[in-house]
C-alpha positions as a Markdown table, in Angstrom:
| # | Residue | x | y | z |
|---|---|---|---|---|
| 1 | Met | 55.6 | 47.8 | 68.9 |
| 2 | Ala | 53.0 | 48.5 | 66.4 |
| 3 | Trp | 53.4 | 51.9 | 65.0 |
| 4 | Gln | 50.3 | 53.5 | 63.3 |
| 5 | Phe | 51.1 | 56.1 | 60.6 |
| 6 | Gly | 48.9 | 59.0 | 59.6 |
| 7 | Arg | 49.4 | 61.1 | 56.6 |
| 8 | Asp | 52.7 | 62.6 | 57.6 |
| 9 | Arg | 53.0 | 61.7 | 61.2 |
| 10 | Leu | 52.2 | 59.1 | 63.8 |
| 11 | Lys | 49.1 | 59.1 | 65.9 |
| 12 | Pro | 49.5 | 61.1 | 69.2 |
| 13 | Arg | 49.4 | 57.9 | 71.3 |
| 14 | Phe | 52.7 | 56.8 | 69.8 |
| 15 | Glu | 54.3 | 60.1 | 70.7 |
| 16 | Ile | 53.0 | 59.9 | 74.2 |
| 17 | Thr | 54.2 | 56.3 | 74.6 |
| 18 | Val | 57.7 | 57.2 | 73.3 |
| 19 | Ala | 57.9 | 60.3 | 75.5 |
| 20 | Trp | 56.9 | 58.3 | 78.6 |
| 21 | Arg | 59.3 | 55.5 | 77.8 |
| 22 | Tyr | 62.2 | 57.9 | 77.4 |
| 23 | Leu | 61.5 | 59.4 | 80.9 |
| 24 | Arg | 61.2 | 55.9 | 82.5 |
| 25 | Ser | 64.3 | 54.6 | 80.8 |
| 26 | Ser | 66.6 | 56.9 | 82.9 |
| 27 | Pro | 64.9 | 56.8 | 86.3 |
| 28 | Leu | 67.8 | 58.3 | 88.2 |
| 29 | Gln | 68.2 | 61.2 | 85.9 |
| 30 | Thr | 64.5 | 61.8 | 85.7 |
| 31 | Gly | 64.2 | 61.6 | 89.4 |
| 32 | Leu | 67.0 | 64.2 | 89.9 |
| 33 | Ile | 65.3 | 66.6 | 87.5 |
| 34 | Leu | 61.9 | 66.1 | 89.2 |
| 35 | Leu | 63.7 | 66.7 | 92.6 |
| 36 | Gly | 65.1 | 69.9 | 91.2 |
| 37 | Ile | 61.7 | 71.1 | 90.0 |
| 38 | Val | 60.2 | 70.2 | 93.4 |
| 39 | Val | 62.8 | 72.2 | 95.2 |
| 40 | Gly | 62.3 | 75.1 | 92.8 |
| 41 | Ile | 58.6 | 75.1 | 93.4 |
| 42 | Leu | 59.1 | 74.7 | 97.1 |
| 43 | Val | 61.2 | 77.9 | 97.1 |
| 44 | Tyr | 58.6 | 79.7 | 94.9 |
| 45 | Thr | 55.6 | 78.8 | 97.1 |
| 46 | Phe | 57.5 | 79.5 | 100.3 |
| 47 | Met | 58.5 | 83.0 | 99.2 |
| 48 | Ala | 55.0 | 83.7 | 98.0 |
| 49 | Ala | 53.5 | 82.5 | 101.3 |
| 50 | Leu | 56.1 | 84.5 | 103.3 |
| 51 | Ile | 55.9 | 87.8 | 101.3 |
| 52 | Asn | 52.1 | 87.7 | 100.9 |
| 53 | Gly | 51.7 | 86.7 | 104.6 |
| 54 | Leu | 53.9 | 89.5 | 105.7 |
| 55 | Ala | 52.0 | 92.0 | 103.5 |
| 56 | Lys | 48.7 | 90.8 | 105.0 |
| 57 | Arg | 50.0 | 91.0 | 108.6 |
| 58 | Leu | 51.4 | 94.5 | 108.2 |
| 59 | Thr | 48.3 | 95.7 | 106.4 |
| 60 | Asn | 46.0 | 94.2 | 109.1 |
| 61 | Asp | 48.2 | 95.7 | 111.9 |
| 62 | Val | 48.0 | 99.2 | 110.3 |
| 63 | Val | 44.4 | 99.1 | 108.9 |
| 64 | Gly | 42.9 | 96.9 | 111.6 |
| 65 | Asn | 42.4 | 100.0 | 113.9 |
| 66 | Leu | 41.7 | 102.5 | 111.1 |
| 67 | Ala | 38.7 | 103.4 | 109.0 |
| 68 | His | 39.4 | 102.5 | 105.4 |
| 69 | Ile | 37.7 | 105.8 | 104.3 |
| 70 | Thr | 37.0 | 108.8 | 106.4 |
| 71 | Leu | 34.4 | 111.4 | 105.2 |
| 72 | Glu | 34.7 | 114.9 | 106.7 |
| 73 | Pro | 33.1 | 118.2 | 105.8 |
| 74 | Pro | 35.3 | 120.3 | 103.4 |
| 75 | Glu | 37.2 | 123.0 | 105.2 |
| 76 | Arg | 35.5 | 126.4 | 105.0 |
| 77 | Val | 37.8 | 129.3 | 105.5 |
| 78 | Pro | 36.5 | 132.9 | 105.8 |
| 79 | Ala | 38.1 | 135.4 | 103.6 |
| 80 | Leu | 38.3 | 139.2 | 104.1 |
| 81 | Leu | 38.2 | 141.2 | 100.8 |
| 82 | Leu | 40.4 | 144.3 | 101.0 |
| 83 | Thr | 40.5 | 147.4 | 98.9 |
| 84 | Pro | 42.0 | 146.6 | 95.4 |
| 85 | Ala | 45.6 | 147.8 | 95.1 |
| 86 | Glu | 47.3 | 148.4 | 91.8 |
| 87 | Gly | 44.3 | 147.0 | 89.9 |
| 88 | Arg | 44.5 | 143.6 | 91.7 |
| 89 | Leu | 42.1 | 142.2 | 94.3 |
| 90 | Gln | 43.8 | 141.2 | 97.5 |
| 91 | Val | 42.4 | 138.4 | 99.7 |
| 92 | Ala | 43.4 | 137.9 | 103.4 |
| 93 | Val | 42.6 | 134.4 | 104.8 |
| 94 | Gln | 42.1 | 134.3 | 108.5 |
| 95 | Arg | 43.0 | 130.7 | 109.4 |
| 96 | Leu | 42.4 | 131.1 | 113.2 |
| 97 | Asn | 38.8 | 132.2 | 112.6 |
| 98 | Gln | 37.8 | 129.3 | 110.3 |
| 99 | Gln | 34.5 | 127.6 | 111.1 |
| 100 | Arg | 34.5 | 124.3 | 112.9 |
| 101 | Thr | 33.6 | 121.4 | 110.6 |
| 102 | Glu | 30.6 | 119.3 | 111.3 |
| 103 | Ile | 28.1 | 117.2 | 109.4 |
| 104 | Thr | 24.4 | 117.9 | 109.8 |
| 105 | Gly | 21.7 | 115.6 | 108.4 |
| 106 | Trp | 24.2 | 112.7 | 108.8 |
| 107 | Arg | 21.6 | 110.0 | 109.2 |
| 108 | Gln | 20.5 | 110.0 | 105.5 |
| 109 | Leu | 24.2 | 110.2 | 104.4 |
| 110 | Val | 25.1 | 107.2 | 106.6 |
| 111 | Thr | 22.2 | 105.2 | 105.1 |
| 112 | Ser | 23.2 | 106.1 | 101.6 |
| 113 | Ile | 26.9 | 105.3 | 102.1 |
| 114 | Ala | 26.1 | 102.0 | 103.7 |
| 115 | Gln | 24.2 | 101.0 | 100.6 |
| 116 | Thr | 27.1 | 101.7 | 98.3 |
| 117 | Pro | 28.5 | 98.5 | 96.7 |
| 118 | Gly | 31.8 | 97.5 | 98.4 |
| 119 | Val | 31.0 | 99.2 | 101.7 |
| 120 | Thr | 30.4 | 97.0 | 104.7 |
| 121 | Val | 29.6 | 99.6 | 107.4 |
| 122 | Ala | 29.4 | 103.4 | 107.8 |
| 123 | Val | 29.7 | 104.8 | 111.3 |
| 124 | Pro | 28.9 | 108.4 | 112.4 |
| 125 | Gln | 31.5 | 109.6 | 114.9 |
| 126 | Val | 32.3 | 112.7 | 117.0 |
| 127 | Ile | 36.1 | 113.1 | 117.3 |
| 128 | Gly | 37.7 | 115.7 | 119.5 |
| 129 | Asn | 40.6 | 116.3 | 122.0 |
| 130 | Gly | 40.3 | 116.7 | 125.7 |
| 131 | Phe | 41.9 | 115.9 | 129.1 |
| 132 | Ile | 41.2 | 113.4 | 131.7 |
| 133 | Gln | 41.8 | 114.4 | 135.3 |
| 134 | Arg | 42.3 | 111.8 | 138.1 |
| 135 | Gly | 43.5 | 113.4 | 141.3 |
| 136 | Glu | 46.6 | 115.3 | 140.4 |
| 137 | Lys | 47.2 | 113.3 | 137.2 |
| 138 | Ile | 46.1 | 114.9 | 133.9 |
| 139 | Ala | 46.3 | 112.9 | 130.6 |
| 140 | Pro | 45.6 | 114.2 | 127.1 |
| 141 | Val | 43.0 | 112.0 | 125.3 |
| 142 | Ala | 41.2 | 111.6 | 122.0 |
| 143 | Ile | 37.5 | 111.5 | 122.7 |
| 144 | Thr | 35.6 | 109.3 | 120.2 |
| 145 | Gly | 31.8 | 109.3 | 120.3 |
| 146 | Cys | 29.8 | 106.6 | 118.5 |
| 147 | Glu | 26.5 | 104.8 | 118.7 |
| 148 | Pro | 26.6 | 101.9 | 121.1 |
| 149 | Glu | 25.7 | 99.3 | 118.4 |
| 150 | Asn | 28.7 | 100.5 | 116.3 |
| 151 | Leu | 31.3 | 100.5 | 119.1 |
| 152 | Ser | 33.4 | 97.6 | 117.5 |
| 153 | Ala | 32.6 | 98.4 | 113.9 |
| 154 | Ile | 35.8 | 100.3 | 113.2 |
| 155 | Ile | 38.1 | 99.2 | 116.1 |
| 156 | Asp | 37.2 | 95.8 | 117.5 |
| 157 | Val | 37.0 | 96.9 | 121.1 |
| 158 | Ala | 34.8 | 93.9 | 122.1 |
| 159 | Ala | 37.5 | 91.4 | 121.0 |
| 160 | Gly | 40.2 | 93.4 | 122.9 |
| 161 | Leu | 38.2 | 93.8 | 126.1 |
| 162 | Val | 40.3 | 92.9 | 129.2 |
| 163 | Arg | 37.9 | 94.1 | 132.0 |
| 164 | Gly | 34.3 | 95.2 | 132.3 |
| 165 | Leu | 31.7 | 95.2 | 129.4 |
| 166 | Ala | 32.0 | 96.4 | 125.8 |
| 167 | Thr | 28.8 | 98.5 | 126.1 |
| 168 | Leu | 28.1 | 102.2 | 126.2 |
| 169 | Ala | 25.4 | 104.3 | 127.8 |
| 170 | Pro | 25.2 | 108.0 | 128.4 |
| 171 | Gly | 27.7 | 109.0 | 131.1 |
| 172 | Glu | 29.9 | 105.9 | 130.5 |
| 173 | Ala | 33.3 | 105.5 | 128.9 |
| 174 | Leu | 35.7 | 102.7 | 127.7 |
| 175 | Ile | 39.4 | 103.4 | 128.0 |
| 176 | Gly | 42.6 | 101.6 | 127.0 |
| 177 | Ala | 44.7 | 99.4 | 129.3 |
| 178 | Arg | 47.7 | 101.7 | 129.2 |
| 179 | Leu | 45.7 | 104.8 | 130.0 |
| 180 | Ala | 44.0 | 102.9 | 132.9 |
| 181 | Glu | 47.4 | 101.9 | 134.2 |
| 182 | Glu | 48.8 | 105.4 | 133.9 |
| 183 | Leu | 45.8 | 106.9 | 135.8 |
| 184 | Gly | 45.6 | 104.0 | 138.3 |
| 185 | Val | 41.9 | 103.3 | 137.7 |
| 186 | Thr | 39.7 | 100.3 | 136.9 |
| 187 | Thr | 36.1 | 99.7 | 135.9 |
| 188 | Gly | 33.3 | 101.2 | 138.0 |
| 189 | Gln | 35.4 | 104.3 | 138.9 |
| 190 | Arg | 34.7 | 107.8 | 137.6 |
| 191 | Leu | 36.9 | 110.2 | 135.6 |
| 192 | Gln | 36.6 | 113.9 | 135.1 |
| 193 | Val | 36.7 | 114.6 | 131.3 |
| 194 | Gln | 37.2 | 118.1 | 129.9 |
| 195 | Ser | 36.9 | 118.6 | 126.1 |
| 196 | Glu | 38.7 | 121.1 | 123.9 |
| 197 | Arg | 35.4 | 123.2 | 124.0 |
| 198 | Gly | 35.7 | 123.6 | 127.7 |
| 199 | Arg | 32.8 | 121.2 | 128.6 |
| 200 | Thr | 33.4 | 119.0 | 131.6 |
| 201 | Arg | 31.7 | 115.8 | 132.6 |
| 202 | Ala | 32.2 | 112.9 | 135.0 |
| 203 | Leu | 32.2 | 109.6 | 133.3 |
| 204 | Met | 32.1 | 106.1 | 134.8 |
| 205 | Ile | 34.6 | 103.5 | 133.4 |
| 206 | Arg | 32.5 | 100.8 | 131.8 |
| 207 | Gly | 35.3 | 98.7 | 130.4 |
| 208 | Ile | 39.0 | 98.6 | 129.7 |
| 209 | Phe | 40.4 | 97.3 | 126.4 |
| 210 | Asp | 43.7 | 96.3 | 124.7 |
| 211 | Val | 43.4 | 96.3 | 120.9 |
| 212 | Gly | 47.1 | 95.8 | 120.3 |
| 213 | Ser | 47.8 | 99.4 | 119.3 |
| 214 | Ala | 49.8 | 101.5 | 121.7 |
| 215 | Ser | 48.3 | 104.8 | 120.5 |
| 216 | Val | 44.8 | 103.6 | 120.9 |
| 217 | Asn | 45.4 | 102.0 | 124.2 |
| 218 | Glu | 47.1 | 105.1 | 125.6 |
| 219 | Arg | 44.9 | 107.9 | 124.2 |
| 220 | Val | 41.5 | 106.9 | 122.9 |
| 221 | Val | 38.4 | 107.2 | 125.1 |
| 222 | Phe | 35.1 | 105.8 | 123.7 |
| 223 | Val | 31.9 | 107.5 | 124.8 |
| 224 | Glu | 28.3 | 107.3 | 123.7 |
| 225 | Leu | 27.5 | 109.6 | 120.7 |
| 226 | Gly | 25.2 | 111.9 | 122.7 |
| 227 | Thr | 27.8 | 112.3 | 125.4 |
| 228 | Ala | 30.5 | 113.2 | 122.8 |
| 229 | Gln | 28.1 | 115.7 | 121.2 |
| 230 | Ala | 27.5 | 117.4 | 124.6 |
| 231 | Leu | 31.3 | 117.5 | 125.4 |
| 232 | Met | 32.1 | 118.9 | 121.9 |
| 233 | Asp | 29.2 | 121.4 | 122.0 |
| 234 | Leu | 27.6 | 119.9 | 118.9 |
| 235 | Gln | 23.8 | 120.1 | 118.5 |
| 236 | Gly | 23.0 | 116.8 | 117.0 |
| 237 | Ser | 25.9 | 116.9 | 114.5 |
| 238 | Val | 28.9 | 114.6 | 113.9 |
| 239 | Thr | 32.4 | 115.4 | 112.8 |
| 240 | Gln | 33.1 | 112.5 | 110.5 |
| 241 | Ile | 31.7 | 109.3 | 109.0 |
| 242 | Ala | 34.1 | 106.3 | 109.2 |
| 243 | Val | 33.7 | 103.6 | 106.5 |
| 244 | Lys | 34.9 | 100.0 | 106.3 |
| 245 | Leu | 35.2 | 98.3 | 102.9 |
| 246 | Arg | 34.9 | 94.7 | 101.8 |
| 247 | Asp | 38.1 | 95.0 | 99.8 |
| 248 | Ile | 40.5 | 97.4 | 101.5 |
| 249 | Phe | 42.5 | 97.9 | 98.3 |
| 250 | Thr | 39.6 | 99.6 | 96.5 |
| 251 | Ala | 39.8 | 102.5 | 99.0 |
| 252 | Gln | 41.1 | 105.1 | 96.5 |
| 253 | Gln | 38.4 | 104.4 | 93.9 |
| 254 | Leu | 35.5 | 104.3 | 96.4 |
| 255 | Ala | 36.8 | 107.4 | 98.2 |
| 256 | Gly | 36.4 | 109.3 | 95.0 |
| 257 | Arg | 32.9 | 108.0 | 94.4 |
| 258 | Leu | 31.8 | 108.7 | 97.9 |
| 259 | Ala | 33.2 | 112.2 | 97.8 |
| 260 | Gly | 31.3 | 112.9 | 94.6 |
| 261 | Ser | 28.0 | 111.6 | 95.8 |
| 262 | Thr | 28.1 | 113.1 | 99.3 |
| 263 | Gly | 30.0 | 116.4 | 98.8 |
| 264 | Leu | 32.3 | 115.5 | 101.7 |
| 265 | Glu | 36.0 | 115.3 | 101.7 |
| 266 | Ala | 37.2 | 111.7 | 101.5 |
| 267 | Lys | 40.5 | 110.4 | 102.9 |
| 268 | Asn | 41.5 | 106.8 | 102.4 |
| 269 | Trp | 44.0 | 104.6 | 104.2 |
| 270 | Ile | 46.2 | 104.0 | 101.2 |
| 271 | Asp | 47.0 | 107.7 | 100.7 |
| 272 | Glu | 47.6 | 108.1 | 104.4 |
| 273 | Asn | 50.1 | 105.2 | 104.5 |
| 274 | Arg | 52.3 | 105.8 | 101.5 |
| 275 | Arg | 55.4 | 104.5 | 103.2 |
| 276 | Leu | 53.7 | 101.2 | 104.0 |
| 277 | Gln | 52.7 | 100.8 | 100.4 |
| 278 | Glu | 56.3 | 101.5 | 99.3 |
| 279 | Gly | 57.7 | 99.0 | 101.8 |
| 280 | Leu | 55.2 | 96.3 | 100.7 |
| 281 | Arg | 56.0 | 97.0 | 97.0 |
| 282 | Ser | 59.8 | 96.7 | 97.7 |
| 283 | Gln | 59.3 | 93.4 | 99.5 |
| 284 | Gly | 57.1 | 92.1 | 96.7 |
| 285 | Met | 59.8 | 92.9 | 94.1 |
| 286 | Thr | 62.4 | 91.1 | 96.2 |
| 287 | Gly | 60.1 | 88.0 | 96.4 |
| 288 | Asp | 59.5 | 88.2 | 92.6 |
| 289 | Leu | 63.2 | 88.1 | 91.9 |
| 290 | Ile | 63.7 | 85.0 | 94.1 |
| 291 | Lys | 60.7 | 83.3 | 92.4 |
| 292 | Ile | 62.2 | 84.1 | 88.9 |
| 293 | Phe | 65.5 | 82.5 | 89.9 |
| 294 | Ser | 63.7 | 79.4 | 91.1 |
| 295 | Leu | 62.0 | 79.1 | 87.7 |
| 296 | Met | 65.3 | 79.6 | 85.9 |
| 297 | Val | 66.7 | 76.6 | 87.8 |
| 298 | Ile | 63.8 | 74.6 | 86.5 |
| 299 | Ile | 64.4 | 75.7 | 82.9 |
| 300 | Ile | 68.1 | 75.0 | 83.1 |
| 301 | Gly | 67.5 | 71.5 | 84.6 |
| 302 | Val | 64.9 | 70.4 | 82.1 |
| 303 | Ala | 66.8 | 71.8 | 79.1 |
| 304 | Ser | 70.0 | 70.0 | 80.1 |
| 305 | Lys | 68.2 | 66.7 | 80.7 |
| 306 | Leu | 66.5 | 66.8 | 77.3 |
| 307 | Leu | 69.6 | 67.9 | 75.5 |
| 308 | Leu | 71.5 | 65.0 | 76.9 |
| 309 | Ala | 68.6 | 62.7 | 75.9 |
| 310 | Ala | 68.7 | 64.1 | 72.4 |
| 311 | Val | 72.4 | 63.2 | 72.1 |
| 312 | Arg | 72.2 | 59.8 | 73.7 |
| 313 | Arg | 69.1 | 58.8 | 71.6 |
| 314 | Ser | 70.3 | 60.1 | 68.3 |
| 315 | Pro | 70.6 | 56.5 | 66.9 |
| 316 | Glu | 67.0 | 55.7 | 67.9 |
| 317 | Ile | 65.8 | 59.0 | 66.5 |
| 318 | Gly | 67.6 | 58.3 | 63.2 |
| 319 | Ile | 65.9 | 54.9 | 63.0 |
| 320 | Met | 62.5 | 56.4 | 63.7 |
| 321 | Arg | 63.1 | 59.1 | 61.1 |
| 322 | Ser | 64.1 | 56.4 | 58.5 |
| 323 | Met | 60.8 | 54.6 | 59.2 |
| 324 | Gly | 58.7 | 57.6 | 58.4 |
| 325 | Val | 58.4 | 59.5 | 61.7 |
| 326 | Ser | 58.3 | 63.2 | 60.9 |
| 327 | Lys | 60.3 | 66.0 | 62.4 |
| 328 | Arg | 57.0 | 67.3 | 63.9 |
| 329 | Ser | 56.5 | 64.1 | 65.8 |
| 330 | Ile | 60.1 | 64.1 | 67.1 |
| 331 | Ile | 59.6 | 67.7 | 68.3 |
| 332 | Phe | 56.3 | 66.8 | 69.9 |
| 333 | Ile | 57.9 | 63.9 | 71.8 |
| 334 | Phe | 60.5 | 66.2 | 73.4 |
| 335 | Leu | 58.0 | 68.9 | 74.1 |
| 336 | Leu | 55.8 | 66.3 | 75.7 |
| 337 | Gln | 58.7 | 65.2 | 77.9 |
| 338 | Gly | 59.2 | 68.8 | 79.1 |
| 339 | Trp | 55.5 | 69.2 | 79.7 |
| 340 | Leu | 55.3 | 66.0 | 81.8 |
| 341 | Leu | 58.4 | 66.9 | 83.8 |
| 342 | Gly | 57.0 | 70.3 | 84.6 |
| 343 | Leu | 53.5 | 69.1 | 85.4 |
| 344 | Leu | 54.6 | 66.2 | 87.7 |
| 345 | Gly | 57.4 | 68.1 | 89.4 |
| 346 | Ser | 55.4 | 71.3 | 90.0 |
| 347 | Ser | 52.4 | 69.4 | 91.3 |
| 348 | Leu | 54.7 | 67.5 | 93.8 |
| 349 | Gly | 56.5 | 70.7 | 94.6 |
| 350 | Ala | 53.2 | 72.6 | 95.3 |
| 351 | Gly | 52.1 | 69.9 | 97.7 |
| 352 | Val | 55.4 | 69.8 | 99.5 |
| 353 | Gly | 55.5 | 73.6 | 99.6 |
| 354 | Trp | 52.0 | 73.7 | 101.3 |
| 355 | Phe | 53.0 | 71.1 | 103.9 |
| 356 | Phe | 56.3 | 73.0 | 104.5 |
| 357 | Cys | 54.6 | 76.4 | 105.0 |
| 358 | Glu | 51.9 | 74.8 | 107.2 |
| 359 | Phe | 54.7 | 73.1 | 109.3 |
| 360 | Leu | 56.5 | 76.4 | 109.8 |
| 361 | Arg | 53.3 | 78.2 | 110.7 |
| 362 | Val | 52.4 | 75.6 | 113.4 |
| 363 | Val | 55.9 | 75.2 | 114.9 |
| 364 | Thr | 56.3 | 79.0 | 115.3 |
| 365 | Leu | 52.9 | 79.6 | 117.0 |
| 366 | Arg | 53.0 | 82.0 | 120.0 |
| 367 | Pro | 50.9 | 81.6 | 123.1 |
| 368 | Asp | 48.5 | 84.3 | 121.8 |
| 369 | Gly | 47.8 | 82.2 | 118.7 |
| 370 | Arg | 49.8 | 84.3 | 116.2 |
| 371 | Ser | 52.6 | 82.7 | 114.2 |
| 372 | Gly | 56.0 | 84.0 | 115.0 |
| 373 | Leu | 56.8 | 83.8 | 111.3 |
| 374 | Pro | 54.6 | 86.0 | 109.1 |
| 375 | Ile | 53.8 | 83.1 | 106.8 |
| 376 | Asp | 50.3 | 82.3 | 105.4 |
| 377 | Pro | 50.1 | 78.9 | 103.6 |
| 378 | Ala | 46.9 | 80.0 | 101.9 |
| 379 | Gln | 48.9 | 82.7 | 100.0 |
| 380 | Gly | 51.4 | 80.3 | 98.4 |
| 381 | Glu | 50.2 | 80.9 | 94.8 |
| 382 | Tyr | 50.3 | 77.1 | 94.2 |
| 383 | Gly | 48.2 | 77.1 | 91.1 |
| 384 | Leu | 50.3 | 79.9 | 89.5 |
| 385 | Ala | 53.5 | 78.0 | 90.4 |
| 386 | Ile | 52.2 | 74.8 | 88.7 |
| 387 | Val | 51.1 | 76.7 | 85.5 |
| 388 | Leu | 54.4 | 78.7 | 85.3 |
| 389 | Ala | 56.6 | 75.7 | 85.9 |
| 390 | Thr | 54.7 | 73.6 | 83.3 |
| 391 | Val | 54.8 | 76.3 | 80.7 |
| 392 | Phe | 58.5 | 77.1 | 81.2 |
| 393 | Ser | 59.5 | 73.4 | 81.3 |
| 394 | Thr | 57.7 | 72.9 | 77.9 |
| 395 | Leu | 59.5 | 76.0 | 76.5 |
| 396 | Ala | 62.8 | 74.7 | 77.9 |
| 397 | Ala | 62.3 | 71.6 | 75.7 |
| 398 | Ile | 62.2 | 73.6 | 72.5 |
| 399 | Leu | 66.0 | 73.7 | 71.9 |
| 400 | Pro | 66.5 | 69.9 | 72.6 |
| 401 | Ala | 63.5 | 69.2 | 70.4 |
| 402 | Arg | 64.9 | 71.1 | 67.5 |
| 403 | Ala | 68.3 | 69.4 | 68.0 |
| 404 | Ala | 66.6 | 66.0 | 68.0 |
| 405 | Ala | 64.6 | 66.8 | 64.9 |
| 406 | Lys | 67.8 | 67.8 | 63.0 |
| 407 | Val | 69.2 | 64.2 | 63.3 |
| 408 | Asp | 70.1 | 62.9 | 59.8 |
| 409 | Pro | 68.8 | 59.3 | 59.5 |
| 410 | Val | 71.3 | 58.6 | 56.7 |
| 411 | Glu | 74.3 | 59.7 | 58.7 |
| 412 | Val | 73.1 | 57.7 | 61.8 |
| 413 | Leu | 72.6 | 54.5 | 59.7 |
| 414 | His | 76.1 | 54.9 | 58.3 |
| 415 | Gln | 77.5 | 55.1 | 61.8 |
């Protein structure tokens, strides 16, 4: 082999050649280390796909039928000022007499909100309580009034329609499947609806839906916005503006911005679902611990392989040192071995991990098209796994590299 010397070290192609030759000279040992790295990365990507997929599913299940941000008028409470007593002003708040909240001039607000960066849709709604009467049966319901074109903007009623049409006109209603079953009604029949304001109206059932949420299927009744305003005794006003976002995790920041720009009170889904966030955070920490352990296995495997190589090849290293190979070159040879092991093993492991996650997703599919295992192969963090494994494998080679560089060529030659 022709070795080409530089000022104090050999050219990089020599170091690359030696590092690659060392790895190929022990195929069984190198293969076992690569297998260990593949298994470690497989565990890493599987846990990432499982934890992230579970978080995505739980978030979609909770947020899928909710507005990401809800804008409502601030509560206005009347106060009765009494005669000052002992030099202090007393205030009596009459909660039962507080004014009903409603939003006037909502069309301009909706246009302005919809144009806010990050907002996908803003929907004016009239929300109120009421009762549905069908013969002797009376069921409490939540009346939701919206414009017909925005019927599925917040809750995808059209996708969950099981009977009838997902359209609304004055005097029509859409009800959930459980409510329809409870009342024993179907499309085309009429229901007597009475609101909390005492207004009564007969509504024809236009469609029946099942959106996968028991509370929505059992209680919510969708009506046209004008019908809801008449039932709630509102003169062209709405009670809230529901907002959907492009990135649901920006809800807290955008809620503050929208509250400041509109003067309305903004509620976001993150603050309303603290327990969900805590649960997802705990699951994420558990997944991170398992991923850390898988990386530790990689570090231990690479370090042990290269330490053994440093001991076995000490005569070769001594000869190279006696021929002018610098300590820096020896260190670089071992670091290069660690880098190659990490890169090759993690790349193979990422590919195997994706196929494994995709296999689990397919074999656990349910008849409704959802996977029985909450795993999302697209959330496997494959690129991050490759980077981390390559970096940590290179770092694991530092100790063997330093041990190899300390080989004394004189002592080796004497032996």
